[in-house]
C-alpha positions as CSV (number, residue, x, y, z in Angstrom):
1,M,-9.3,23.3,-17.6
2,I,-6.9,21.9,-15.1
3,L,-7.7,18.2,-15.6
4,P,-5.0,15.9,-17.6
5,D,-6.3,16.1,-21.2
6,G,-8.4,12.9,-22.0
7,V,-8.8,11.9,-18.2
8,A,-12.2,10.4,-17.6
9,R,-11.8,9.9,-13.7
10,L,-9.3,11.5,-11.5
11,F,-9.3,9.3,-8.7
12,G,-8.0,5.9,-9.3
13,T,-7.8,2.9,-6.6
14,D,-5.3,5.4,-4.7
15,G,-5.7,8.4,-5.1
16,V,-4.8,10.9,-7.9
17,R,-1.2,9.5,-9.7
18,G,0.6,11.3,-12.5
19,V,3.9,12.6,-13.7
20,A,4.4,15.4,-11.5
21,N,4.4,18.9,-13.2
22,L,2.9,17.3,-16.5
23,E,-0.2,15.3,-15.3
24,L,0.0,16.2,-11.6
25,T,0.6,19.7,-11.6
26,P,0.4,22.7,-9.0
27,D,-2.7,24.0,-10.4
28,L,-4.2,20.7,-10.2
29,A,-3.0,20.1,-7.1
30,M,-4.4,23.5,-5.9
31,A,-7.4,22.9,-7.4
32,I,-7.8,19.6,-5.4
33,G,-7.3,21.2,-2.1
34,R,-9.6,24.3,-2.7
35,A,-12.3,21.4,-4.0
36,A,-12.1,18.8,-1.0
37,G,-11.9,22.3,1.1
38,S,-14.7,23.9,0.0
39,L,-16.9,21.0,0.8
40,R,-16.2,21.5,4.6
41,P,-16.8,24.5,7.0
42,G,-13.4,25.1,7.8
43,G,-11.1,23.0,10.0
44,S,-8.0,22.2,9.2
45,V,-5.7,19.3,7.2
46,L,-2.9,17.6,8.0
47,I,-0.4,17.0,5.5
48,G,2.6,15.0,4.7
49,R,4.8,13.8,2.1
50,D,7.7,11.5,0.6
51,T,11.3,12.7,-0.4
52,R,10.5,13.1,-3.8
53,R,11.8,16.5,-5.5
54,S,8.3,17.7,-6.8
55,G,6.8,16.5,-3.3
56,E,7.6,20.4,-1.8
57,M,5.9,22.1,-4.9
58,L,2.8,20.0,-4.9
59,S,2.3,20.1,-1.3
60,L,2.8,23.7,-0.7
61,A,0.2,23.8,-4.0
62,L,-2.3,21.6,-2.3
63,Q,-2.3,23.7,1.2
64,A,-2.6,26.6,-0.6
65,G,-5.6,25.3,-1.9
66,F,-6.9,24.5,1.2
67,H,-5.8,27.9,2.7
68,S,-8.2,29.6,0.0
69,V,-11.3,28.3,1.2
70,G,-10.2,29.1,4.7
71,M,-8.6,26.0,5.8
72,D,-5.7,26.0,7.9
73,T,-3.0,23.1,7.0
74,V,-1.0,21.2,9.6
75,D,2.3,20.4,7.7
76,V,4.4,17.4,9.2
77,G,7.0,17.2,6.3
78,V,8.4,13.6,5.4
79,L,6.9,11.0,7.3
80,P,5.6,7.8,6.3
81,S,2.4,7.3,5.1
82,G,1.2,5.3,8.1
83,G,2.5,8.1,10.4
84,I,0.5,10.8,8.8
85,S,-2.7,8.7,8.9
86,W,-2.1,8.1,12.5
87,L,-1.6,11.7,13.1
88,T,-4.6,12.6,11.0
89,A,-6.7,10.9,13.5
90,K,-4.9,11.7,16.7
91,S,-4.7,15.9,15.9
92,G,-8.2,16.1,15.4
93,A,-7.5,17.0,11.9
94,D,-10.8,17.4,10.0
95,L,-9.0,15.5,6.7
96,G,-5.3,14.4,6.4
97,A,-3.6,14.5,2.7
98,I,-0.2,12.1,1.8
99,V,1.9,13.5,-1.5
100,S,3.6,10.3,-2.5
101,A,3.2,8.3,-5.4
102,S,4.3,5.1,-3.4
103,H,6.3,2.6,-5.1
104,N,6.4,4.6,-8.2
105,P,9.7,6.4,-10.0
106,A,10.6,9.3,-8.3
107,E,9.3,11.4,-11.5
108,D,5.8,10.5,-10.6
109,N,4.2,12.0,-7.9
110,G,0.3,11.6,-6.2
111,I,-2.0,12.9,-3.6
112,K,-4.3,10.5,-1.4
113,L,-6.8,12.1,0.9
114,L,-7.8,10.8,4.4
115,S,-11.0,11.0,6.4
116,H,-10.6,12.3,9.7
117,Q,-10.3,8.9,11.3
118,G,-6.9,8.8,8.9
119,T,-8.5,6.0,6.6
120,K,-9.0,6.8,2.4
121,L,-12.3,8.7,1.7
122,S,-14.9,6.7,-0.2
123,D,-15.5,6.6,-3.6
124,E,-18.4,8.8,-2.9
125,Q,-16.3,10.9,-1.5
126,E,-14.0,11.3,-4.0
127,E,-16.2,11.5,-6.8
128,E,-17.8,14.7,-4.9
129,I,-14.5,16.2,-4.7
130,E,-14.1,15.5,-8.6
131,S,-17.1,17.0,-9.3
132,Q,-16.2,20.1,-7.6
133,I,-13.2,20.3,-9.6
134,R,-15.0,20.2,-12.9
135,Q,-17.2,22.7,-12.3
136,D,-14.0,25.1,-12.7
137,G,-14.2,28.1,-9.8
138,D,-17.5,27.5,-8.5
139,S,-15.6,27.2,-5.0
140,R,-16.0,29.7,-1.6
141,R,-13.2,32.0,-1.3
142,A,-11.8,32.9,2.2
143,L,-11.0,37.0,2.7
144,G,-8.9,38.5,5.5
145,P,-8.5,36.6,8.4
146,S,-11.0,33.7,7.1
147,I,-7.9,32.7,4.8
148,G,-6.1,29.2,6.3
149,T,-2.6,29.5,6.9
150,R,0.3,26.6,7.1
151,F,1.5,25.3,10.6
152,P,4.5,23.0,10.9
153,M,4.6,20.2,13.0
154,S,8.3,19.9,14.1
155,D,8.0,16.8,16.5
156,A,5.6,14.5,13.9
157,L,8.1,12.0,13.5
158,M,9.2,11.9,17.1
159,R,5.4,11.4,17.7
160,Y,4.9,8.6,15.4
161,V,7.8,6.9,16.3
162,D,7.2,6.7,19.9
163,H,3.6,5.9,19.0
164,L,5.0,3.0,17.6
165,A,7.4,1.8,20.2
166,S,5.3,2.3,23.1
167,G,3.1,-0.3,21.5
168,A,6.0,-3.0,21.1
169,A,5.4,-6.1,23.0
170,F,9.4,-6.8,23.3
171,S,12.6,-5.5,23.2
172,F,14.4,-6.3,19.8
173,A,18.1,-6.7,21.8
174,G,19.9,-9.2,20.6
175,L,18.1,-9.1,16.8
176,D,19.9,-8.2,13.6
177,V,18.0,-6.2,10.9
178,V,18.8,-4.7,7.9
179,L,16.5,-1.7,6.6
180,D,16.2,-0.6,3.3
181,C,14.4,2.5,3.0
182,A,14.1,2.9,-0.5
183,N,15.6,6.5,-0.2
184,G,11.9,7.5,0.5
185,A,9.7,8.4,3.7
186,A,11.2,5.8,6.2
187,Y,14.6,6.9,5.8
188,Q,15.0,8.7,9.1
189,A,11.7,6.8,11.1
190,A,12.9,3.4,10.5
191,P,16.2,3.2,11.8
192,Q,14.9,5.4,14.6
193,L,12.3,2.8,15.2
194,F,14.3,-0.4,15.6
195,I,17.4,1.3,17.3
196,R,14.9,2.7,19.9
197,L,13.7,-0.8,20.5
198,K,17.1,-2.3,20.8
199,A,17.8,-4.2,17.7
200,A,21.0,-4.0,16.2
201,V,20.4,-2.3,13.0
202,T,22.2,-1.5,9.1
203,T,20.2,1.2,6.9
204,L,20.6,0.4,3.1
205,S,18.8,3.2,0.6
206,D,19.1,5.5,3.4
207,L,20.4,9.0,1.1
208,P,17.4,10.3,-0.7
209,D,18.3,12.9,-3.1
210,G,14.7,13.5,-4.5
211,S,15.4,11.2,-7.3
212,N,16.8,8.1,-5.9
213,I,13.3,7.0,-4.7
214,N,12.4,3.3,-5.2
215,L,15.6,3.2,-7.7
216,G,16.7,-0.1,-7.8
217,C,15.7,-0.4,-4.0
218,G,13.0,-1.0,-1.7
219,A,9.9,-3.1,-1.7
220,T,9.5,-3.3,-5.7
221,H,13.3,-4.6,-5.9
222,P,13.7,-6.9,-2.5
223,R,16.5,-8.7,-4.2
224,F,18.7,-6.0,-3.6
225,L,18.1,-6.4,0.0
226,A,18.3,-10.2,-0.2
227,E,21.9,-9.6,-1.8
228,R,23.1,-7.1,1.2
229,S,21.6,-9.0,4.0
230,K,23.1,-12.4,4.3
231,N,22.0,-14.6,7.3
232,T,20.2,-11.5,8.6
233,I,16.2,-10.4,8.7
234,G,15.9,-7.5,5.9
235,F,12.9,-4.8,5.7
236,A,12.5,-3.4,2.3
237,F,9.6,-0.2,2.8
238,D,8.7,1.3,-0.6
239,G,8.8,5.5,-1.2
240,D,5.7,5.9,1.4
241,A,6.8,3.0,3.7
242,D,3.0,1.6,3.5
243,R,4.4,-1.4,2.3
244,L,7.0,-4.2,3.8
245,I,8.0,-7.0,2.3
246,A,10.8,-9.2,4.5
247,V,13.9,-11.1,3.8
248,D,14.7,-13.9,5.9
249,E,17.7,-15.4,7.0
250,E,18.4,-17.7,4.4
251,G,17.6,-14.9,1.4
252,E,14.4,-15.8,0.9
253,I,11.9,-13.2,0.1
254,V,9.0,-12.9,2.6
255,D,6.1,-11.1,0.9
256,G,2.7,-9.9,2.4
257,D,0.9,-13.3,2.0
258,A,3.8,-14.9,4.1
259,I,4.0,-11.9,7.1
260,L,0.1,-12.0,7.0
261,A,0.3,-16.0,7.6
262,I,3.1,-15.8,10.3
263,L,1.3,-13.3,12.0
264,A,-2.5,-14.8,12.0
265,R,-1.5,-18.2,13.1
266,Q,0.6,-16.5,15.9
267,W,-2.3,-14.3,16.8
268,K,-4.8,-17.0,16.4
269,S,-2.8,-19.6,18.9
270,Q,-2.6,-16.5,21.3
271,G,-6.5,-16.1,20.9
272,R,-5.4,-12.3,19.8
273,L,-7.6,-12.8,16.6
274,K,-10.4,-11.5,16.7
275,N,-13.0,-13.6,15.2
276,D,-10.5,-15.6,13.9
277,T,-10.8,-14.1,10.6
278,V,-8.4,-12.5,8.1
279,V,-8.8,-10.5,5.0
280,A,-6.6,-10.8,1.9
281,T,-7.4,-10.1,-2.2
282,V,-8.0,-12.4,-5.3
283,M,-4.0,-12.5,-5.5
284,S,-3.3,-14.3,-2.4
285,N,-1.4,-17.3,-2.9
286,L,-3.3,-20.6,-2.7
287,G,-0.6,-21.7,-0.5
288,F,-1.7,-19.2,1.9
289,H,-5.3,-20.3,1.8
290,R,-4.2,-23.9,2.8
291,S,-2.1,-22.5,5.8
292,M,-5.0,-20.4,6.9
293,K,-7.4,-23.4,7.0
294,E,-4.9,-25.8,8.3
295,A,-5.0,-23.0,11.5
296,G,-8.6,-22.5,11.6
297,V,-8.6,-19.2,10.3
298,T,-11.5,-17.8,7.7
299,V,-10.4,-15.7,5.1
300,I,-12.3,-13.3,3.6
301,Q,-11.7,-12.1,-0.1
302,T,-11.6,-8.3,-1.9
303,Q,-10.6,-7.3,-5.0
304,V,-7.1,-5.8,-5.3
305,G,-6.6,-2.6,-3.1
306,D,-5.5,-2.2,0.4
307,R,-8.7,0.2,0.6
308,Y,-10.8,-2.7,0.2
309,V,-9.2,-4.7,2.5
310,A,-10.0,-2.2,5.1
311,E,-13.3,-1.9,4.3
312,A,-13.8,-5.6,4.5
313,M,-12.1,-5.6,7.8
314,R,-14.3,-3.0,9.2
315,Q,-17.4,-5.2,7.9
316,N,-16.2,-8.4,9.3
317,R,-14.5,-6.8,12.8
318,A,-11.4,-8.3,11.9
319,I,-8.0,-6.8,12.7
320,L,-5.6,-8.3,10.6
321,G,-5.9,-7.9,6.5
322,G,-3.3,-7.4,3.6
323,E,-1.9,-7.8,0.1
324,Q,0.6,-9.8,-1.2
325,S,2.2,-6.8,-2.3
326,G,3.3,-6.1,1.4
327,H,0.1,-3.6,2.5
328,I,-0.3,-5.3,6.0
329,I,-3.1,-3.7,8.3
330,C,-2.6,-4.3,12.1
331,G,-6.1,-2.9,13.0
332,D,-5.3,-3.2,16.7
333,R,-2.8,-0.4,16.0
334,G,-3.6,1.8,13.0
335,N,-6.2,1.7,10.0
336,T,-3.9,1.4,7.2
337,G,-0.7,-0.3,5.8
338,D,2.0,0.8,8.1
339,G,5.1,-0.9,6.9
340,L,7.3,-0.1,10.3
341,L,4.3,-1.6,12.4
342,T,4.2,-4.5,10.3
343,G,7.8,-4.6,10.9
344,V,7.3,-4.4,14.5
345,R,4.8,-7.3,14.3
346,L,6.7,-9.5,12.4
347,L,10.2,-8.9,15.0
348,E,7.5,-9.5,18.1
349,V,6.9,-13.4,16.7
350,V,10.6,-13.9,16.4
351,A,11.3,-12.5,19.9
352,A,8.0,-14.6,21.2
353,T,9.1,-17.6,19.5
354,G,12.5,-18.0,19.4
355,K,12.4,-18.6,16.0
356,S,14.1,-17.6,12.9
357,L,12.4,-15.7,10.5
358,A,13.2,-18.6,7.9
359,E,11.6,-21.1,10.6
360,L,8.6,-19.3,11.0
361,R,8.2,-19.2,7.1
362,A,8.6,-22.5,6.5
363,E,6.1,-23.0,9.1
364,A,3.4,-20.5,8.0
365,I,3.3,-21.4,4.0
366,T,4.3,-23.1,1.2
367,V,4.1,-21.3,-1.9
368,F,2.7,-22.4,-5.0
369,P,4.2,-21.2,-8.2
370,Q,2.3,-18.2,-9.4
371,V,2.6,-16.9,-12.9
372,L,1.2,-13.7,-13.7
373,R,1.8,-11.9,-17.3
374,N,-0.4,-9.2,-19.4
375,I,-1.8,-8.9,-22.8
376,R,-2.6,-5.2,-24.3
377,V,-5.8,-5.5,-26.0
378,T,-8.0,-3.0,-27.6
379,N,-11.3,-4.3,-26.4
380,K,-10.6,-4.7,-22.1
381,E,-14.2,-4.2,-21.6
382,G,-15.8,-7.1,-23.3
383,L,-13.9,-9.5,-21.0
384,A,-16.8,-10.1,-19.0
385,G,-18.6,-11.5,-22.1
386,A,-16.1,-13.5,-23.4
387,T,-17.2,-16.5,-24.0
388,R,-14.5,-18.6,-25.5
389,V,-11.9,-16.9,-22.5
390,W,-14.3,-18.1,-19.6
391,E,-14.6,-21.5,-21.8
392,K,-10.6,-21.7,-21.7
393,V,-10.2,-20.6,-18.2
394,S,-12.7,-23.3,-16.8
395,E,-10.9,-26.0,-19.2
396,V,-7.6,-24.9,-17.1
397,E,-9.1,-25.3,-14.2
398,R,-10.6,-28.4,-14.1
399,E,-7.1,-29.6,-15.3
400,L,-5.4,-28.3,-12.1
401,G,-8.2,-29.4,-9.8
402,A,-7.5,-28.3,-6.1
403,D,-4.1,-28.0,-7.0
404,G,-4.0,-24.9,-8.8
405,R,-6.1,-21.5,-9.1
406,V,-6.8,-19.2,-12.0
407,L,-7.6,-15.6,-11.8
408,V,-8.4,-13.6,-15.2
409,R,-9.2,-9.7,-14.8
410,A,-8.8,-6.5,-16.7
411,S,-6.9,-3.5,-15.5
412,G,-8.1,-1.0,-14.1
413,T,-5.8,1.6,-15.2
414,E,-4.5,0.2,-18.5
415,P,-5.8,-1.7,-21.7
416,L,-4.7,-4.8,-20.2
417,I,-6.2,-8.1,-19.1
418,R,-4.0,-9.6,-16.4
419,V,-3.5,-13.8,-16.2
420,M,-2.7,-15.4,-13.1
421,V,-2.1,-19.3,-12.6
422,E,-0.6,-21.2,-9.8
423,A,0.2,-24.6,-10.0
424,P,2.3,-27.4,-8.2
425,G,5.2,-26.3,-11.1
426,E,6.6,-23.1,-12.7
427,D,6.6,-24.9,-16.0
428,E,2.9,-25.9,-15.9
429,A,1.4,-22.6,-14.4
430,G,3.9,-20.7,-17.3
431,R,2.4,-23.1,-19.7
432,Y,-1.3,-22.3,-18.5
433,T,-1.1,-18.8,-18.2
434,D,0.1,-18.4,-22.2
435,E,-2.9,-21.1,-23.1
436,I,-5.4,-18.2,-22.0
437,L,-3.5,-15.3,-23.1
438,S,-3.5,-16.6,-26.3
439,V,-7.4,-17.4,-26.2
440,V,-7.7,-13.7,-24.9
441,G,-5.4,-12.5,-27.7
442,E,-7.8,-13.6,-29.9
443,V,-11.1,-12.6,-28.4
444,L,-10.4,-9.2,-27.0
445,G,-7.8,-8.1,-30.1
446,N,-4.1,-8.8,-28.9
447,E,-2.5,-5.2,-29.8
């Protein structure tokens, strides 16, 4: 069997991920291609990847799987995931695929399948593909001229940069920006885009070697950028560039909540925020919610995961949504998280208002101290019925009142319970978090 030992479900919240060539093997990649392709009557698949050393191996194996059941592949090479999504929809491909483990370390990799619209597949579609894989060999086999083939798209990067640049409302002449490309998929596209828009660009982490993606840099390590972008706006991308974390001129981190607040308030003032609604997750800071209430913007909350943000945006006809982690979906120009597009949208606000990013951040959001800690337990499934835990949560919520928030949830992938507390002071938030963690450990078995 080509599935890793003990795997109950292959697809997680963001596709298939694992250690490349150990958990995510070429055999498994080929099986995913065969299974996904066998459920469609021919057609084409657009495929791109990030800069990991294992990316080419897994991309070609995935493509071989599609070829074996009669689907052609259009290979765009190394490209940000936002570009792969946009080109999938633009090109008329029947499916899209991104070979990337996003913000994970270099030894990991992943496969994310997209619909013909460039959106992530539904849980039901992924379950159908997984069921096909578990049948282990029942896929159809193309023969002779029916076998699929690979077509490289040599101008994919240029098309994507053209798309983003043509949609920008302003030239960024006179603006300086430092780009931390995380040695990932943005290393060519991001500098080309912002130079094209006339910004003065300095690049960091733009020399990928296959093993240095996300290594101490990028959106998961924004302090690296903050230490090197003094008095200048900085943009940090993750490995596949679907996230953006910014740094303002004062060296302060501008996370997804702050970016979302800045964009929502500006678009609302311009009459551009459709239905005066923005979509965020349960992890969004209390300061974000207060900012939106002050601005007259309705917040729709979802569980953690950009796929759930995108789904809620469609259901509520919203054009802006995102996560604290920096996944921002600007629905007027795309339908998935795109760090480069987010950067363009953020600089548009700077250009339109004449204000610094630091000023915009300070006006848009007052962040409440937020402490998030995990505890490893023996029975995470017992959380829902853990009466003592929820009694403790209620006690803390009463003490915090309107000046704080508590979130307790089980990890979707590990035997962990995550406890997050927001409060007016960090010491207070930490104390309450530890109190709840203590009860969780007593009730659910602290490993």
